[in-house]
C-alpha beads as a LAMMPS data file, in Angstrom:
LAMMPS data file: protein, C-alpha beads

360 atoms
359 bonds

1 atom types
1 bond types

-500.0 500.0 xlo xhi
-500.0 500.0 ylo yhi
-500.0 500.0 zlo zhi

Masses

1 110.0

Atoms # bond

1 1 1 36.522 -331.725 48.077
2 1 1 34.678 -334.798 49.283
3 1 1 32.196 -337.337 47.997
4 1 1 28.744 -337.357 49.621
5 1 1 25.390 -338.993 48.887
6 1 1 22.787 -336.498 47.684
7 1 1 20.837 -337.245 50.874
8 1 1 23.673 -335.721 52.942
9 1 1 24.529 -332.507 51.080
10 1 1 25.070 -329.625 53.572
11 1 1 23.402 -326.275 52.983
12 1 1 26.623 -324.413 52.108
13 1 1 27.909 -326.987 49.612
14 1 1 29.352 -326.105 46.204
15 1 1 29.462 -328.715 43.437
16 1 1 33.144 -329.358 42.754
17 1 1 32.897 -331.805 39.851
18 1 1 30.535 -331.471 36.858
19 1 1 27.623 -333.868 36.399
20 1 1 26.370 -335.349 33.130
21 1 1 23.132 -336.897 31.925
22 1 1 22.883 -340.512 30.789
23 1 1 23.476 -339.436 27.172
24 1 1 26.601 -337.456 28.046
25 1 1 25.185 -333.902 28.164
26 1 1 26.237 -331.453 30.878
27 1 1 23.673 -331.519 33.690
28 1 1 25.251 -329.243 36.319
29 1 1 28.562 -327.420 35.986
30 1 1 31.106 -327.269 38.782
31 1 1 31.098 -324.243 41.076
32 1 1 27.307 -324.107 41.447
33 1 1 25.764 -323.904 44.931
34 1 1 23.594 -326.969 45.521
35 1 1 20.092 -325.839 46.400
36 1 1 17.309 -328.315 47.320
37 1 1 15.733 -327.779 43.886
38 1 1 19.022 -328.537 42.142
39 1 1 19.603 -331.651 44.275
40 1 1 16.118 -332.836 43.293
41 1 1 17.026 -332.326 39.615
42 1 1 20.197 -334.359 40.131
43 1 1 18.252 -337.199 41.767
44 1 1 15.690 -337.176 38.948
45 1 1 18.589 -337.849 36.570
46 1 1 19.468 -340.965 38.605
47 1 1 22.631 -339.515 40.139
48 1 1 22.829 -340.084 43.880
49 1 1 26.388 -339.076 44.844
50 1 1 28.292 -335.841 44.161
51 1 1 31.618 -334.206 44.928
52 1 1 31.295 -331.034 46.982
53 1 1 33.303 -328.284 48.600
54 1 1 32.133 -326.829 51.897
55 1 1 33.614 -325.095 54.933
56 1 1 35.486 -328.264 55.916
57 1 1 36.636 -329.637 52.558
58 1 1 38.001 -327.119 50.087
59 1 1 40.864 -328.932 48.353
60 1 1 41.062 -330.622 44.982
61 1 1 41.339 -334.307 44.095
62 1 1 43.399 -335.203 41.068
63 1 1 41.517 -336.965 38.284
64 1 1 43.041 -340.151 36.918
65 1 1 42.380 -338.937 33.357
66 1 1 40.865 -335.809 31.877
67 1 1 37.042 -335.925 32.335
68 1 1 36.448 -335.066 28.677
69 1 1 38.639 -337.957 27.553
70 1 1 36.700 -340.207 29.873
71 1 1 33.417 -338.906 28.433
72 1 1 34.723 -339.669 24.939
73 1 1 35.438 -343.219 26.091
74 1 1 31.989 -343.530 27.619
75 1 1 30.322 -342.570 24.325
76 1 1 32.512 -344.963 22.343
77 1 1 31.790 -347.874 24.697
78 1 1 28.074 -347.119 24.453
79 1 1 28.258 -347.246 20.646
80 1 1 30.156 -350.563 20.758
81 1 1 27.771 -352.143 23.250
82 1 1 24.708 -350.841 21.384
83 1 1 26.016 -352.336 18.136
84 1 1 26.758 -355.677 19.791
85 1 1 23.314 -355.870 21.405
86 1 1 21.263 -354.548 18.481
87 1 1 17.912 -356.243 17.916
88 1 1 15.418 -356.101 15.080
89 1 1 12.003 -354.523 15.769
90 1 1 10.622 -358.011 16.479
91 1 1 13.279 -358.568 19.174
92 1 1 15.496 -360.903 17.137
93 1 1 19.212 -360.335 17.899
94 1 1 20.980 -358.771 14.914
95 1 1 24.421 -357.563 16.099
96 1 1 26.051 -354.877 14.004
97 1 1 29.751 -354.803 13.182
98 1 1 32.082 -353.272 15.780
99 1 1 35.216 -353.719 13.662
100 1 1 35.028 -350.150 12.314
101 1 1 35.172 -348.757 15.866
102 1 1 38.336 -350.603 16.885
103 1 1 40.865 -348.038 15.549
104 1 1 39.149 -345.324 17.590
105 1 1 39.165 -347.564 20.673
106 1 1 42.886 -348.253 20.202
107 1 1 43.624 -344.514 19.949
108 1 1 41.531 -343.916 23.064
109 1 1 43.541 -346.551 24.941
110 1 1 46.822 -344.954 23.887
111 1 1 45.643 -341.481 24.949
112 1 1 44.381 -342.730 28.314
113 1 1 47.503 -344.757 29.101
114 1 1 49.652 -341.741 28.254
115 1 1 47.670 -339.588 30.704
116 1 1 47.774 -342.274 33.393
117 1 1 51.566 -342.596 33.432
118 1 1 51.805 -340.066 36.259
119 1 1 49.669 -342.325 38.462
120 1 1 51.966 -345.353 38.325
121 1 1 53.352 -344.482 41.761
122 1 1 50.223 -342.810 43.190
123 1 1 47.059 -343.962 44.930
124 1 1 43.634 -343.514 43.380
125 1 1 41.516 -341.015 45.347
126 1 1 38.687 -340.290 42.920
127 1 1 35.461 -342.277 42.548
128 1 1 33.722 -341.701 39.228
129 1 1 30.204 -340.311 39.563
130 1 1 27.849 -342.437 37.482
131 1 1 24.324 -342.060 36.238
132 1 1 22.564 -345.219 37.447
133 1 1 20.932 -345.753 34.056
134 1 1 24.257 -345.625 32.194
135 1 1 26.364 -347.556 34.691
136 1 1 27.308 -350.296 32.218
137 1 1 29.236 -347.960 29.894
138 1 1 30.997 -345.819 32.498
139 1 1 31.881 -348.957 34.472
140 1 1 33.651 -350.413 31.440
141 1 1 35.965 -347.391 31.366
142 1 1 36.513 -347.379 35.127
143 1 1 37.285 -351.098 35.298
144 1 1 39.760 -350.726 32.431
145 1 1 41.562 -347.863 34.209
146 1 1 41.710 -349.585 37.579
147 1 1 42.858 -352.846 35.989
148 1 1 45.767 -350.985 34.394
149 1 1 46.788 -349.516 37.776
150 1 1 46.799 -352.996 39.320
151 1 1 48.708 -354.415 36.356
152 1 1 51.379 -351.741 36.674
153 1 1 51.697 -352.445 40.399
154 1 1 52.232 -356.132 39.571
155 1 1 54.942 -355.233 37.042
156 1 1 53.130 -356.448 33.916
157 1 1 54.680 -355.474 30.589
158 1 1 53.173 -353.032 28.089
159 1 1 51.577 -355.767 25.968
160 1 1 49.754 -357.274 28.958
161 1 1 48.668 -353.806 30.085
162 1 1 47.052 -353.269 26.680
163 1 1 45.234 -356.607 26.979
164 1 1 44.085 -355.642 30.484
165 1 1 42.681 -352.334 29.277
166 1 1 40.762 -353.940 26.420
167 1 1 39.602 -356.766 28.666
168 1 1 38.255 -354.189 31.102
169 1 1 36.353 -352.506 28.291
170 1 1 34.754 -355.711 27.017
171 1 1 34.380 -357.720 30.244
172 1 1 30.659 -356.978 30.703
173 1 1 29.571 -356.831 27.073
174 1 1 27.395 -359.874 27.817
175 1 1 25.324 -357.713 30.191
176 1 1 24.607 -355.314 27.330
177 1 1 22.764 -358.131 25.571
178 1 1 20.362 -358.746 28.460
179 1 1 16.901 -357.173 28.618
180 1 1 17.102 -353.670 30.081
181 1 1 14.282 -354.471 32.486
182 1 1 16.526 -357.135 34.036
183 1 1 19.726 -355.098 33.989
184 1 1 18.188 -352.082 35.733
185 1 1 15.609 -353.835 37.885
186 1 1 15.182 -352.448 41.427
187 1 1 13.203 -355.369 42.819
188 1 1 14.663 -358.812 43.621
189 1 1 15.405 -360.871 40.524
190 1 1 13.471 -364.019 39.690
191 1 1 15.352 -367.311 39.325
192 1 1 15.275 -367.004 35.527
193 1 1 16.598 -363.441 35.712
194 1 1 19.385 -364.509 38.077
195 1 1 20.308 -367.226 35.609
196 1 1 20.639 -364.622 32.859
197 1 1 22.979 -362.573 35.044
198 1 1 25.069 -365.589 36.027
199 1 1 25.651 -366.546 32.412
200 1 1 26.481 -363.064 31.075
201 1 1 30.249 -363.880 30.957
202 1 1 29.493 -366.843 28.700
203 1 1 27.185 -364.713 26.549
204 1 1 29.902 -362.105 26.161
205 1 1 32.508 -364.762 25.357
206 1 1 30.296 -366.309 22.694
207 1 1 29.841 -362.918 21.072
208 1 1 33.592 -362.197 21.060
209 1 1 34.669 -365.711 20.057
210 1 1 34.747 -365.058 16.312
211 1 1 36.157 -361.502 16.560
212 1 1 39.644 -362.282 15.260
213 1 1 40.629 -358.609 15.533
214 1 1 40.468 -358.949 19.353
215 1 1 43.112 -360.883 21.290
216 1 1 42.392 -364.189 22.998
217 1 1 43.258 -362.488 26.310
218 1 1 40.138 -360.346 26.000
219 1 1 37.971 -363.429 25.571
220 1 1 39.643 -365.120 28.559
221 1 1 38.999 -362.037 30.721
222 1 1 35.391 -361.760 29.574
223 1 1 34.686 -365.411 30.326
224 1 1 36.612 -365.587 33.600
225 1 1 36.219 -362.288 35.459
226 1 1 33.623 -363.775 37.849
227 1 1 35.509 -367.033 38.473
228 1 1 37.168 -367.538 41.887
229 1 1 40.301 -369.482 42.739
230 1 1 38.358 -371.521 45.352
231 1 1 35.885 -372.672 42.671
232 1 1 32.936 -370.645 44.001
233 1 1 32.637 -368.315 40.999
234 1 1 30.708 -368.527 37.729
235 1 1 29.861 -369.477 35.008
236 1 1 32.178 -372.531 34.844
237 1 1 33.334 -373.031 38.470
238 1 1 36.981 -372.726 37.488
239 1 1 39.529 -372.843 40.312
240 1 1 43.189 -372.336 41.126
241 1 1 45.450 -371.731 38.148
242 1 1 42.494 -372.260 35.793
243 1 1 41.511 -368.655 36.628
244 1 1 43.914 -366.406 34.730
245 1 1 45.773 -363.564 36.406
246 1 1 44.287 -361.018 33.991
247 1 1 40.736 -362.238 34.674
248 1 1 41.339 -361.926 38.426
249 1 1 42.648 -358.379 38.038
250 1 1 39.582 -357.315 36.066
251 1 1 37.369 -359.234 38.508
252 1 1 38.693 -357.246 41.487
253 1 1 38.347 -353.964 39.607
254 1 1 34.789 -354.908 38.617
255 1 1 33.731 -355.741 42.192
256 1 1 35.277 -352.558 43.572
257 1 1 33.601 -350.386 40.932
258 1 1 30.226 -352.063 41.508
259 1 1 30.398 -351.682 45.295
260 1 1 31.428 -348.011 45.188
261 1 1 28.817 -347.050 42.562
262 1 1 25.147 -346.209 42.907
263 1 1 23.060 -348.965 41.351
264 1 1 19.290 -349.397 40.862
265 1 1 19.124 -351.806 43.798
266 1 1 21.659 -350.231 46.219
267 1 1 23.506 -346.996 46.946
268 1 1 27.284 -346.736 46.772
269 1 1 29.327 -348.034 49.685
270 1 1 32.273 -346.077 51.122
271 1 1 35.657 -347.041 49.691
272 1 1 36.797 -348.353 53.078
273 1 1 33.928 -350.875 53.197
274 1 1 34.634 -352.075 49.649
275 1 1 38.290 -352.568 50.565
276 1 1 37.344 -354.507 53.706
277 1 1 35.183 -356.877 51.645
278 1 1 37.858 -357.490 49.022
279 1 1 40.464 -358.129 51.719
280 1 1 38.066 -360.598 53.358
281 1 1 37.936 -362.760 50.211
282 1 1 41.674 -362.658 49.502
283 1 1 43.108 -366.157 48.969
284 1 1 39.546 -367.428 48.458
285 1 1 38.245 -365.499 45.480
286 1 1 41.499 -363.885 44.356
287 1 1 45.221 -364.504 44.624
288 1 1 46.655 -362.620 47.620
289 1 1 49.380 -360.946 45.539
290 1 1 46.773 -359.380 43.257
291 1 1 44.677 -358.199 46.218
292 1 1 47.754 -356.613 47.831
293 1 1 48.594 -354.820 44.583
294 1 1 45.022 -353.552 44.364
295 1 1 44.952 -352.288 47.961
296 1 1 48.193 -350.359 47.430
297 1 1 46.516 -348.348 44.645
298 1 1 43.399 -347.254 46.585
299 1 1 43.235 -344.490 49.195
300 1 1 40.255 -345.196 51.498
301 1 1 40.291 -341.724 53.079
302 1 1 41.302 -339.070 50.512
303 1 1 42.255 -335.583 51.660
304 1 1 39.047 -333.619 52.280
305 1 1 37.073 -336.625 53.529
306 1 1 35.127 -336.261 56.771
307 1 1 35.748 -339.220 59.073
308 1 1 34.358 -340.419 62.372
309 1 1 36.937 -341.469 64.958
310 1 1 36.569 -344.328 67.420
311 1 1 36.026 -341.806 70.215
312 1 1 33.051 -340.273 68.397
313 1 1 34.802 -337.106 67.230
314 1 1 34.523 -335.885 63.640
315 1 1 37.609 -334.870 61.673
316 1 1 38.619 -333.827 58.174
317 1 1 41.513 -335.632 56.484
318 1 1 44.290 -333.223 55.544
319 1 1 47.174 -335.328 54.213
320 1 1 47.568 -339.045 53.558
321 1 1 50.937 -340.862 53.793
322 1 1 51.489 -342.940 50.668
323 1 1 52.534 -346.016 52.612
324 1 1 50.084 -345.673 55.537
325 1 1 46.697 -344.481 54.194
326 1 1 44.887 -345.543 57.380
327 1 1 47.034 -343.150 59.500
328 1 1 46.558 -339.726 57.849
329 1 1 47.053 -336.245 59.221
330 1 1 43.598 -335.078 60.338
331 1 1 41.968 -331.986 61.828
332 1 1 39.449 -332.714 64.567
333 1 1 36.438 -330.413 64.156
334 1 1 35.226 -328.550 67.215
335 1 1 32.264 -326.168 67.236
336 1 1 32.053 -323.253 69.671
337 1 1 29.318 -320.600 69.520
338 1 1 28.488 -321.475 65.918
339 1 1 32.116 -321.249 64.788
340 1 1 34.371 -324.159 63.865
341 1 1 37.855 -324.739 65.207
342 1 1 40.300 -327.396 64.053
343 1 1 42.838 -329.372 66.054
344 1 1 45.524 -331.044 63.944
345 1 1 46.393 -334.629 64.906
346 1 1 48.868 -336.856 63.075
347 1 1 47.603 -340.432 63.385
348 1 1 51.115 -341.653 62.571
349 1 1 52.133 -340.287 65.982
350 1 1 48.882 -340.896 67.877
351 1 1 48.484 -344.682 67.710
352 1 1 45.606 -344.801 70.223
353 1 1 43.245 -342.901 67.894
354 1 1 41.835 -344.630 64.814
355 1 1 39.304 -343.914 62.098
356 1 1 35.985 -345.724 62.407
357 1 1 34.676 -344.787 58.964
358 1 1 33.479 -342.073 56.585
359 1 1 31.158 -339.415 58.035
360 1 1 28.749 -337.511 55.788

Bonds

1 1 1 2
2 1 2 3
3 1 3 4
4 1 4 5
5 1 5 6
6 1 6 7
7 1 7 8
8 1 8 9
9 1 9 10
10 1 10 11
11 1 11 12
12 1 12 13
13 1 13 14
14 1 14 15
15 1 15 16
16 1 16 17
17 1 17 18
18 1 18 19
19 1 19 20
20 1 20 21
21 1 21 22
22 1 22 23
23 1 23 24
24 1 24 25
25 1 25 26
26 1 26 27
27 1 27 28
28 1 28 29
29 1 29 30
30 1 30 31
31 1 31 32
32 1 32 33
33 1 33 34
34 1 34 35
35 1 35 36
36 1 36 37
37 1 37 38
38 1 38 39
39 1 39 40
40 1 40 41
41 1 41 42
42 1 42 43
43 1 43 44
44 1 44 45
45 1 45 46
46 1 46 47
47 1 47 48
48 1 48 49
49 1 49 50
50 1 50 51
51 1 51 52
52 1 52 53
53 1 53 54
54 1 54 55
55 1 55 56
56 1 56 57
57 1 57 58
58 1 58 59
59 1 59 60
60 1 60 61
61 1 61 62
62 1 62 63
63 1 63 64
64 1 64 65
65 1 65 66
66 1 66 67
67 1 67 68
68 1 68 69
69 1 69 70
70 1 70 71
71 1 71 72
72 1 72 73
73 1 73 74
74 1 74 75
75 1 75 76
76 1 76 77
77 1 77 78
78 1 78 79
79 1 79 80
80 1 80 81
81 1 81 82
82 1 82 83
83 1 83 84
84 1 84 85
85 1 85 86
86 1 86 87
87 1 87 88
88 1 88 89
89 1 89 90
90 1 90 91
91 1 91 92
92 1 92 93
93 1 93 94
94 1 94 95
95 1 95 96
96 1 96 97
97 1 97 98
98 1 98 99
99 1 99 100
100 1 100 101
101 1 101 102
102 1 102 103
103 1 103 104
104 1 104 105
105 1 105 106
106 1 106 107
107 1 107 108
108 1 108 109
109 1 109 110
110 1 110 111
111 1 111 112
112 1 112 113
113 1 113 114
114 1 114 115
115 1 115 116
116 1 116 117
117 1 117 118
118 1 118 119
119 1 119 120
120 1 120 121
121 1 121 122
122 1 122 123
123 1 123 124
124 1 124 125
125 1 125 126
126 1 126 127
127 1 127 128
128 1 128 129
129 1 129 130
130 1 130 131
131 1 131 132
132 1 132 133
133 1 133 134
134 1 134 135
135 1 135 136
136 1 136 137
137 1 137 138
138 1 138 139
139 1 139 140
140 1 140 141
141 1 141 142
142 1 142 143
143 1 143 144
144 1 144 145
145 1 145 146
146 1 146 147
147 1 147 148
148 1 148 149
149 1 149 150
150 1 150 151
151 1 151 152
152 1 152 153
153 1 153 154
154 1 154 155
155 1 155 156
156 1 156 157
157 1 157 158
158 1 158 159
159 1 159 160
160 1 160 161
161 1 161 162
162 1 162 163
163 1 163 164
164 1 164 165
165 1 165 166
166 1 166 167
167 1 167 168
168 1 168 169
169 1 169 170
170 1 170 171
171 1 171 172
172 1 172 173
173 1 173 174
174 1 174 175
175 1 175 176
176 1 176 177
177 1 177 178
178 1 178 179
179 1 179 180
180 1 180 181
181 1 181 182
182 1 182 183
183 1 183 184
184 1 184 185
185 1 185 186
186 1 186 187
187 1 187 188
188 1 188 189
189 1 189 190
190 1 190 191
191 1 191 192
192 1 192 193
193 1 193 194
194 1 194 195
195 1 195 196
196 1 196 197
197 1 197 198
198 1 198 199
199 1 199 200
200 1 200 201
201 1 201 202
202 1 202 203
203 1 203 204
204 1 204 205
205 1 205 206
206 1 206 207
207 1 207 208
208 1 208 209
209 1 209 210
210 1 210 211
211 1 211 212
212 1 212 213
213 1 213 214
214 1 214 215
215 1 215 216
216 1 216 217
217 1 217 218
218 1 218 219
219 1 219 220
220 1 220 221
221 1 221 222
222 1 222 223
223 1 223 224
224 1 224 225
225 1 225 226
226 1 226 227
227 1 227 228
228 1 228 229
229 1 229 230
230 1 230 231
231 1 231 232
232 1 232 233
233 1 233 234
234 1 234 235
235 1 235 236
236 1 236 237
237 1 237 238
238 1 238 239
239 1 239 240
240 1 240 241
241 1 241 242
242 1 242 243
243 1 243 244
244 1 244 245
245 1 245 246
246 1 246 247
247 1 247 248
248 1 248 249
249 1 249 250
250 1 250 251
251 1 251 252
252 1 252 253
253 1 253 254
254 1 254 255
255 1 255 256
256 1 256 257
257 1 257 258
258 1 258 259
259 1 259 260
260 1 260 261
261 1 261 262
262 1 262 263
263 1 263 264
264 1 264 265
265 1 265 266
266 1 266 267
267 1 267 268
268 1 268 269
269 1 269 270
270 1 270 271
271 1 271 272
272 1 272 273
273 1 273 274
274 1 274 275
275 1 275 276
276 1 276 277
277 1 277 278
278 1 278 279
279 1 279 280
280 1 280 281
281 1 281 282
282 1 282 283
283 1 283 284
284 1 284 285
285 1 285 286
286 1 286 287
287 1 287 288
288 1 288 289
289 1 289 290
290 1 290 291
291 1 291 292
292 1 292 293
293 1 293 294
294 1 294 295
295 1 295 296
296 1 296 297
297 1 297 298
298 1 298 299
299 1 299 300
300 1 300 301
301 1 301 302
302 1 302 303
303 1 303 304
304 1 304 305
305 1 305 306
306 1 306 307
307 1 307 308
308 1 308 309
309 1 309 310
310 1 310 311
311 1 311 312
312 1 312 313
313 1 313 314
314 1 314 315
315 1 315 316
316 1 316 317
317 1 317 318
318 1 318 319
319 1 319 320
320 1 320 321
321 1 321 322
322 1 322 323
323 1 323 324
324 1 324 325
325 1 325 326
326 1 326 327
327 1 327 328
328 1 328 329
329 1 329 330
330 1 330 331
331 1 331 332
332 1 332 333
333 1 333 334
334 1 334 335
335 1 335 336
336 1 336 337
337 1 337 338
338 1 338 339
339 1 339 340
340 1 340 341
341 1 341 342
342 1 342 343
343 1 343 344
344 1 344 345
345 1 345 346
346 1 346 347
347 1 347 348
348 1 348 349
349 1 349 350
350 1 350 351
351 1 351 352
352 1 352 353
353 1 353 354
354 1 354 355
355 1 355 356
356 1 356 357
357 1 357 358
358 1 358 359
359 1 359 360
């Protein structure tokens, strides 16, 4: 299967991964043929990318964790964030206790980490499909999962992995406390609105500061995940060793998830473009060792992807070498008299041919 924007769904496409509404209800089940009317329904629910099967891409992509476990996490994060950002009818902040939800969050972490063990030596090929209006909650789960993969690659111990997971969950809790009209605004932000966004790590830190049942690592991650080692980050312009390793890990995961997700103000970028950006800021925003660990865990061209080659030909990715994801085995697509033929080419052997990017 392959990921495509809803604007590029071919006529013969079958939905290969279920879609859910913003409140977690099933919207469209997998295996359904995507008609124009159904695509319109999907767009109306603020979902703008889907996984499909068609005549070129029929395989399966392995999920990092069971989708239902992920949905359980989404609902729990939403409850935590809603409690933390609760306001009285007059708009006065009146946060509710989140302490009672911590045992359930700990059990969720244990269940997810147990499922993820098989991915310690694998690359991530799956991008989570998000409803634009519920991005904040699903992103918390995704950032936690990706942070764990990076932490494992760096050789962090089990205790630090647990802190990373929880830090990923809570890193953007400050955004949950901002006005929804700012958080989901499509138009350019005003200076005051930009200021609110820039200080959301501090807002989240201040909320978590007196939560003694959460580790200090979580507060450090929440405050520092937008800081850069060259001092260009926010909110406190920290630099060098002042920016903790855990905060950098969550920061990279957060940027990657944001760039590869549909948002109110932009559509998702291909994985390859997100990777190029993160590599371009290595040793400026993030420590090079962390960036290298991150890149090793992401497959930019999963099996089933359609790609455009430098010579203009279109191909489908068949198999990806673990150590050379940019040189996969591909099948060049050729059309004759309305029928498709495929020519297998191993880019490990053909060094003159390279992939230009994803083709939809």
